[in-house]
C-alpha positions as CSV (number, residue, x, y, z in Angstrom):
1,M,-10.5,-19.9,24.9
2,S,-9.6,-18.6,21.4
3,E,-11.6,-19.7,18.3
4,P,-10.2,-22.4,16.0
5,Q,-7.5,-21.0,13.7
6,T,-9.5,-21.3,10.4
7,L,-9.8,-18.6,7.8
8,E,-13.6,-18.6,8.3
9,S,-15.8,-18.8,11.4
10,A,-19.5,-18.7,12.0
11,P,-21.4,-15.4,11.8
12,H,-23.0,-13.9,14.8
13,A,-26.7,-14.7,15.4
14,G,-29.1,-12.6,13.5
15,H,-26.7,-11.6,10.8
16,A,-26.8,-12.3,7.1
17,A,-24.8,-15.4,6.3
18,P,-21.3,-14.7,5.0
19,L,-19.9,-16.2,1.8
20,S,-18.9,-19.8,1.7
21,A,-15.3,-20.7,2.4
22,G,-14.6,-21.4,-1.3
23,A,-16.1,-18.1,-2.4
24,S,-14.2,-16.2,0.2
25,R,-10.9,-17.8,-0.9
26,Y,-11.6,-17.1,-4.6
27,A,-12.6,-13.5,-3.9
28,L,-9.4,-12.9,-1.8
29,G,-7.3,-14.5,-4.6
30,L,-8.9,-12.3,-7.3
31,L,-8.3,-9.2,-5.1
32,V,-4.6,-10.2,-4.8
33,V,-4.4,-10.3,-8.6
34,V,-6.1,-6.9,-8.8
35,Y,-3.5,-5.5,-6.3
36,I,-0.7,-7.1,-8.3
37,F,-1.9,-5.2,-11.4
38,N,-2.2,-2.1,-9.3
39,F,1.4,-2.2,-8.2
40,I,2.8,-3.3,-11.6
41,D,1.3,-0.1,-13.1
42,R,2.4,2.0,-10.2
43,S,5.9,0.7,-9.7
44,I,7.1,0.2,-13.3
45,L,8.0,3.9,-13.3
46,S,10.9,3.3,-11.0
47,I,12.9,1.0,-13.3
48,L,12.2,3.4,-16.2
49,L,13.2,6.7,-14.4
50,E,16.8,6.9,-15.7
51,D,15.6,6.6,-19.4
52,I,12.8,9.1,-18.8
53,K,15.4,11.5,-17.2
54,Q,17.5,11.2,-20.4
55,A,14.5,11.5,-22.7
56,F,13.1,14.7,-21.2
57,D,16.4,16.1,-19.7
58,V,15.0,16.7,-16.2
59,S,16.5,16.7,-12.7
60,D,15.9,14.3,-9.8
61,T,13.6,16.9,-8.3
62,Y,11.3,16.5,-11.4
63,L,11.6,12.8,-11.2
64,G,10.6,12.9,-7.5
65,F,7.5,15.0,-8.5
66,L,6.6,12.5,-11.1
67,S,7.0,9.5,-8.7
68,G,5.3,11.2,-5.8
69,I,3.1,14.2,-5.9
70,A,1.8,13.9,-9.5
71,F,0.4,10.5,-8.5
72,A,-0.3,10.8,-4.8
73,L,-2.2,14.1,-4.7
74,F,-5.2,12.9,-6.8
75,Y,-4.9,9.4,-5.6
76,T,-5.5,10.5,-2.0
77,L,-8.1,13.2,-2.7
78,M,-10.2,10.9,-4.9
79,G,-10.0,8.1,-2.4
80,L,-12.3,9.8,0.1
81,P,-15.4,10.3,-2.1
82,I,-14.9,6.9,-3.7
83,A,-14.7,5.3,-0.3
84,R,-18.0,6.9,0.8
85,W,-19.5,5.5,-2.4
86,A,-18.1,2.1,-1.4
87,D,-19.7,2.3,2.0
88,R,-23.1,2.7,0.4
89,G,-22.9,1.2,-3.1
90,S,-21.4,-1.8,-5.0
91,R,-17.8,-2.3,-4.0
92,T,-17.1,-4.8,-6.8
93,T,-18.4,-2.4,-9.5
94,I,-16.2,0.4,-8.1
95,I,-13.1,-1.8,-8.2
96,A,-13.8,-2.9,-11.8
97,L,-14.2,0.7,-13.0
98,A,-11.0,1.7,-11.1
99,I,-9.0,-1.1,-12.8
100,F,-10.1,0.0,-16.3
101,V,-9.2,3.6,-15.6
102,W,-5.7,3.1,-14.2
103,S,-4.8,0.4,-16.8
104,A,-5.9,2.7,-19.7
105,M,-3.9,5.6,-18.3
106,T,-0.8,3.4,-17.8
107,A,-0.9,2.5,-21.4
108,A,-1.4,6.2,-22.3
109,T,1.8,7.0,-20.4
110,G,3.7,5.5,-23.2
111,L,2.3,8.0,-25.6
112,A,3.5,11.1,-23.7
113,R,5.4,13.6,-25.9
114,S,6.5,15.9,-23.0
115,F,7.2,15.8,-19.3
116,A,3.9,17.6,-18.7
117,H,2.0,14.9,-20.7
118,L,3.8,12.3,-18.6
119,A,2.7,13.9,-15.4
120,I,-0.9,14.2,-16.6
121,A,-0.9,10.5,-17.4
122,R,0.4,9.6,-13.9
123,V,-2.4,11.8,-12.4
124,G,-4.9,9.6,-14.3
125,V,-3.3,6.4,-13.0
126,G,-3.6,7.9,-9.5
127,I,-7.2,8.7,-9.9
128,G,-7.9,5.1,-11.1
129,E,-6.0,3.4,-8.4
130,A,-7.8,5.5,-5.7
131,G,-10.8,3.1,-6.3
132,C,-8.9,-0.1,-5.4
133,S,-7.9,-0.5,-1.7
134,P,-10.7,1.2,0.3
135,P,-13.4,-1.0,-1.2
136,A,-11.1,-4.0,-1.2
137,H,-10.3,-3.6,2.5
138,S,-14.0,-3.3,3.2
139,L,-14.8,-6.5,1.2
140,I,-12.1,-8.5,2.9
141,S,-13.5,-7.5,6.3
142,D,-16.8,-9.0,5.3
143,Y,-15.1,-12.1,3.8
144,F,-13.2,-13.1,7.0
145,P,-13.8,-12.7,10.7
146,P,-11.8,-10.3,12.9
147,E,-9.3,-12.9,14.2
148,R,-8.2,-13.7,10.7
149,R,-8.3,-10.2,9.1
150,A,-4.6,-9.3,9.6
151,T,-3.6,-12.5,7.8
152,A,-6.2,-11.9,5.0
153,L,-5.2,-8.3,4.6
154,A,-1.5,-9.3,4.6
155,I,-2.3,-11.8,1.8
156,Y,-4.0,-9.0,-0.1
157,S,-1.0,-6.8,0.5
158,L,1.2,-9.5,-1.2
159,G,0.1,-7.6,-4.3
160,I,2.7,-4.9,-3.3
161,P,5.9,-7.0,-3.5
162,I,4.6,-9.2,-6.2
163,G,3.4,-6.3,-8.4
164,G,6.5,-4.4,-7.7
165,A,8.6,-7.4,-8.6
166,V,6.7,-8.0,-11.9
167,G,7.0,-4.3,-12.7
168,F,10.7,-4.3,-12.1
169,W,11.3,-7.4,-14.2
170,A,9.0,-6.7,-17.1
171,G,9.9,-3.0,-17.2
172,G,13.6,-3.7,-17.1
173,W,13.6,-6.2,-20.0
174,L,11.0,-4.4,-22.1
175,N,13.0,-1.2,-21.7
176,E,16.2,-3.0,-22.7
177,F,14.8,-4.8,-25.7
178,F,12.4,-2.0,-26.8
179,D,12.0,1.3,-24.9
180,W,10.2,2.8,-21.9
181,R,7.2,3.7,-24.0
182,V,6.5,0.1,-25.0
183,A,7.0,-1.0,-21.4
184,F,4.1,1.2,-20.2
185,M,1.8,0.1,-23.0
186,V,2.5,-3.6,-22.6
187,V,1.8,-3.7,-18.8
188,G,-1.2,-1.4,-19.0
189,L,-3.5,-2.9,-21.5
190,P,-4.1,-6.4,-19.9
191,G,-5.7,-4.7,-16.9
192,C,-8.7,-3.8,-19.1
193,L,-9.5,-7.5,-19.4
194,L,-9.1,-8.0,-15.7
195,A,-11.7,-5.3,-15.1
196,V,-14.3,-7.4,-17.0
197,V,-13.4,-10.5,-14.9
198,V,-13.8,-8.6,-11.7
199,K,-17.1,-7.2,-12.7
200,L,-18.5,-10.6,-13.7
201,T,-17.1,-12.8,-10.9
202,L,-16.1,-10.9,-7.8
203,P,-18.8,-11.6,-5.1
204,E,-20.3,-8.8,-3.0
205,P,-20.8,-10.1,0.5
206,P,-23.4,-8.9,3.1
207,R,-22.0,-6.1,5.2
208,G,-21.1,-6.7,8.8
209,A,-21.8,-10.5,8.7
210,Y,-18.9,-11.1,11.2
211,D,-19.7,-8.1,13.5
212,S,-20.8,-8.6,17.1
213,S,-24.4,-7.8,18.0
214,T,-23.2,-4.6,19.7
215,E,-21.3,-3.5,16.6
216,S,-24.4,-4.2,14.4
217,A,-26.5,-2.0,16.6
218,V,-23.9,0.7,16.5
219,T,-23.7,0.5,12.8
220,K,-27.5,0.9,12.3
221,S,-27.6,3.7,14.8
222,A,-24.7,5.6,13.4
223,G,-25.8,5.0,9.9
224,A,-29.2,6.4,10.7
225,Q,-27.8,9.5,12.4
226,S,-25.3,10.4,9.7
227,P,-26.7,9.4,6.3
228,G,-25.7,12.4,4.3
229,R,-22.6,14.3,3.2
230,D,-21.4,14.6,6.7
231,G,-20.7,10.9,7.0
232,M,-17.0,11.3,6.2
233,W,-16.6,13.9,8.9
234,V,-18.3,11.5,11.4
235,V,-15.7,8.8,10.6
236,L,-12.8,11.3,10.7
237,H,-14.0,12.7,14.0
238,F,-14.2,9.2,15.5
239,L,-10.8,8.2,14.2
240,R,-9.2,11.4,15.6
241,S,-10.6,10.5,19.0
242,L,-8.5,7.3,19.0
243,P,-4.9,8.0,20.1
244,S,-3.8,4.6,18.8
245,F,-5.1,5.3,15.3
246,R,-3.4,8.7,15.2
247,H,0.0,7.3,16.2
248,M,-0.5,4.2,13.9
249,A,-1.4,6.3,10.9
250,F,1.5,8.7,11.4
251,G,3.9,5.7,12.0
252,A,2.7,4.1,8.8
253,S,3.1,7.4,6.9
254,L,6.7,7.7,8.1
255,H,7.3,4.1,7.1
256,A,5.8,4.8,3.7
257,F,7.8,8.1,3.4
258,Y,11.2,6.3,3.4
259,G,9.8,3.2,1.7
260,Y,8.3,5.0,-1.3
261,G,11.2,7.4,-1.4
262,A,13.7,4.6,-1.6
263,S,11.7,2.4,-4.0
264,A,11.2,5.2,-6.4
265,F,14.9,5.7,-6.8
266,I,16.4,2.3,-6.0
267,A,16.8,1.3,-9.7
268,A,18.3,4.7,-10.5
269,F,20.8,4.3,-7.6
270,F,22.1,0.9,-8.8
271,M,22.3,2.1,-12.4
272,R,24.2,5.3,-11.5
273,S,26.4,4.1,-8.6
274,H,27.0,0.5,-9.8
275,G,26.4,0.5,-13.5
276,I,24.0,-2.4,-13.5
277,P,21.8,-2.5,-16.7
278,S,18.0,-2.3,-16.5
279,G,17.3,-5.9,-17.6
280,E,19.7,-7.5,-15.1
281,L,18.7,-5.1,-12.3
282,G,15.0,-5.7,-12.9
283,T,15.6,-9.4,-12.5
284,W,17.5,-8.9,-9.2
285,L,14.8,-6.6,-7.8
286,A,12.0,-9.0,-8.9
287,V,13.7,-11.9,-7.1
288,L,14.0,-9.8,-4.0
289,G,10.3,-8.9,-4.2
290,F,9.1,-12.4,-4.8
291,T,11.1,-13.9,-2.0
292,G,11.8,-11.4,0.9
293,G,9.0,-9.0,0.1
294,V,6.3,-11.7,-0.2
295,A,7.5,-13.6,2.9
296,G,7.8,-10.6,5.1
297,T,4.4,-9.1,4.1
298,Y,2.6,-12.4,4.8
299,L,4.5,-13.0,8.0
300,G,3.7,-9.5,9.4
301,G,0.0,-10.3,9.2
302,Y,0.3,-13.9,10.4
303,L,2.4,-13.0,13.5
304,S,0.0,-10.1,14.3
305,D,-3.0,-12.5,14.3
306,R,-1.2,-15.2,16.3
307,L,0.4,-13.0,18.9
308,S,-2.6,-10.7,19.4
309,V,-4.4,-13.7,21.0
310,R,-2.0,-13.2,23.9
311,D,-1.9,-9.4,23.8
312,P,-3.9,-7.2,21.5
313,R,-1.0,-4.7,21.3
314,W,1.1,-7.0,19.1
315,P,-0.2,-5.6,15.8
316,M,1.6,-2.4,16.7
317,W,4.7,-4.1,18.2
318,V,5.3,-6.2,15.1
319,P,5.9,-3.2,12.8
320,A,8.1,-1.5,15.5
321,V,10.3,-4.6,16.0
322,A,10.6,-5.2,12.2
323,T,11.6,-1.6,11.5
324,T,14.2,-1.6,14.3
325,L,15.8,-4.7,12.8
326,Y,15.8,-3.2,9.3
327,I,17.9,-0.1,10.0
328,P,21.3,-1.8,10.2
329,F,20.8,-3.4,6.8
330,A,20.0,0.0,5.3
331,F,23.6,1.0,6.0
332,L,24.9,-2.1,4.3
333,L,22.7,-1.6,1.2
334,Y,23.6,2.0,0.5
335,L,27.3,2.0,1.6
336,W,28.5,-1.4,0.3
337,P,31.0,-0.8,-2.6
338,D,30.0,-3.7,-4.8
339,G,26.5,-3.4,-6.4
340,R,25.6,-7.1,-6.7
341,T,26.8,-7.8,-3.1
342,A,24.7,-4.9,-2.0
343,L,21.7,-6.4,-3.7
344,I,22.1,-9.6,-1.8
345,L,22.5,-7.7,1.4
346,S,19.2,-5.9,0.7
347,F,17.3,-9.2,1.2
348,P,16.7,-8.7,5.0
349,G,15.4,-5.1,4.3
350,S,13.0,-6.5,1.6
351,F,11.8,-9.1,4.1
352,L,11.3,-6.7,7.0
353,G,10.0,-3.7,5.1
354,G,6.5,-5.0,4.4
355,M,5.7,-6.4,7.8
356,Y,3.8,-3.3,8.8
357,L,1.1,-3.6,6.1
358,G,-1.1,-6.4,7.3
359,P,-1.2,-5.3,11.0
360,T,-1.9,-1.6,10.1
361,F,-4.7,-2.3,7.6
362,A,-6.3,-4.9,9.8
363,M,-6.2,-2.7,12.9
364,T,-7.9,0.1,11.0
365,Q,-10.8,-2.2,10.1
366,S,-11.0,-3.5,13.7
367,L,-11.1,0.0,15.2
368,V,-14.3,1.0,13.4
369,P,-17.8,-0.4,12.8
370,S,-18.5,-2.0,9.4
371,H,-20.4,1.0,7.9
372,M,-17.2,3.0,8.3
373,R,-14.6,0.6,7.0
374,A,-14.1,1.8,3.5
375,T,-14.0,5.4,4.6
376,A,-11.6,4.6,7.5
377,S,-9.3,2.8,5.0
378,A,-9.4,5.8,2.7
379,I,-8.5,8.2,5.5
380,L,-5.6,6.0,6.5
381,L,-4.4,5.8,2.9
382,L,-4.9,9.6,2.5
383,V,-2.5,10.2,5.4
384,I,0.0,7.5,4.3
385,N,0.0,8.5,0.7
386,L,0.1,12.3,1.1
387,I,3.0,12.1,3.5
388,G,4.7,8.9,2.2
389,L,4.0,8.5,-1.4
390,G,3.6,12.2,-2.2
391,L,6.5,13.6,-0.2
392,G,9.0,10.7,0.1
393,P,10.2,10.5,-3.5
394,Q,10.0,14.3,-3.8
395,V,12.3,14.8,-0.7
396,V,14.8,12.2,-2.0
397,G,14.9,13.9,-5.4
398,I,15.4,17.4,-3.9
399,L,18.1,16.1,-1.4
400,S,19.9,14.3,-4.2
401,D,20.1,17.5,-6.2
402,L,21.2,19.5,-3.2
403,L,24.0,17.0,-2.5
404,H,25.1,16.8,-6.1
405,G,27.6,19.6,-5.9
406,E,29.5,17.8,-3.1
407,F,29.0,14.1,-4.0
408,G,28.4,14.2,-7.7
409,V,26.9,11.0,-9.1
410,E,26.9,9.5,-5.5
411,S,24.5,12.2,-4.2
412,L,21.5,9.8,-4.6
413,R,23.2,7.2,-2.4
414,Y,23.5,9.6,0.6
415,A,20.1,11.1,0.0
416,M,18.4,7.7,0.2
417,L,20.4,6.5,3.2
418,S,19.6,9.7,5.2
419,V,15.9,9.6,4.5
420,V,15.7,5.8,5.3
421,V,17.5,6.0,8.6
422,V,15.8,9.2,9.9
423,F,12.2,8.3,9.0
424,A,12.5,4.6,9.9
425,S,13.6,5.6,13.4
426,W,10.8,8.1,13.7
427,S,8.2,5.5,12.6
428,I,9.3,3.2,15.4
429,V,8.4,5.8,18.0
430,H,4.8,6.2,16.8
431,Y,4.1,2.5,16.5
432,T,5.3,2.1,20.0
433,L,3.1,4.9,21.2
434,A,0.1,3.5,19.4
435,A,0.4,0.2,21.4
436,R,-0.1,2.1,24.6
437,T,-3.8,2.9,24.1
438,L,-4.8,0.3,21.6
439,T,-6.7,-2.0,24.1
440,E,-8.8,0.9,25.3
441,D,-9.4,2.2,21.8
442,L,-10.7,-1.1,20.5
443,E,-13.5,-0.8,23.0
444,A,-14.4,2.7,21.8
445,K,-16.5,1.6,18.8
446,N,-18.9,-0.3,21.1
447,H,-19.9,3.1,22.6
448,L,-20.1,5.0,19.4
449,G,-23.9,4.9,19.2
450,E,-24.5,5.5,22.9
């Protein structure tokens, strides 16, 4: 018989008591706000790309570098040592420091006097944002029990569509009324205040309060056996031994490849191909994020939790099914001749595109013992962001430049469509393969210390 469907449940005997229901809800809500700020500062670049292109007279290849590798490389590399720190130290302090760094560097982006300065500022944003999700995933796994983690992590992931929506809306209108430099400074500075709020009020829960007795013993044993610098390699070796994680991580990376590649250039596409001004376009994209993006991201986690009671493989099937349904709408979005109708037709894609987040993040936490969670999250994000965030925008930019001779201003349209269809289809294959061994791999962590 399954446990009652509440967001909290009793800890296992012998464990430190978890936070109260009210404290857990407050903490999750505050982390959602943190993630919203994270994605405002990350995504505002997209709506400003066309003006940056004109200001510095650069190609789409350079814009792809600015949107992808300049941010993603240091974001992923810094994520691993920060995650190891989070598995041993204060996760709330790490998040507060991270917010301050990325917010200050976002504001500094508006002061750039060359494309090189702009790239350096985005590197700084990436370094700061590396300290957000790994410790946040670990905290959430100690705020809520396993049967509610996909929902809780999907709620946390609402920061992606909401933050993206706010970034599009604020960036679009600030750019139209002022300029792109003012936009960066206005959205960056409030994060410094949020860092203080997080430091003073975000609770640090006991680690592993919801783990089973077997998991707790494994955690203590593995923690005693690998206390030093090799801890990261122990986690990496364990994750590599799980076929379901390998396929899930690669499937999520391919999903991020086309997702980040498309989102980086979506505003530029509608400006170039359809002539929609930044303020109006930012409002359209914000509405899509607040409606379809939010609903789909939440529903992905909710369905994963509900359906996994019947079959534990559903957290992999949910992303596979959602992505399959998404592909036909990609053709409508990129090939429809009228821009505003195309925006309306993009709603299903906005709804379905975020459904992989909650199941993927939650399953990563469920596949490892509690002392590995922040590091496991960082390894997942490293793979996702190096492949997806780092290379997705870069490939779209390069392909757009290569097609420019044949298609002219429409080259971006066909570059984005090609990347979306190919990599979405590839992602489906790996999520389906991940489901094949998921049940067995969920048992593997119980034998980690044997």
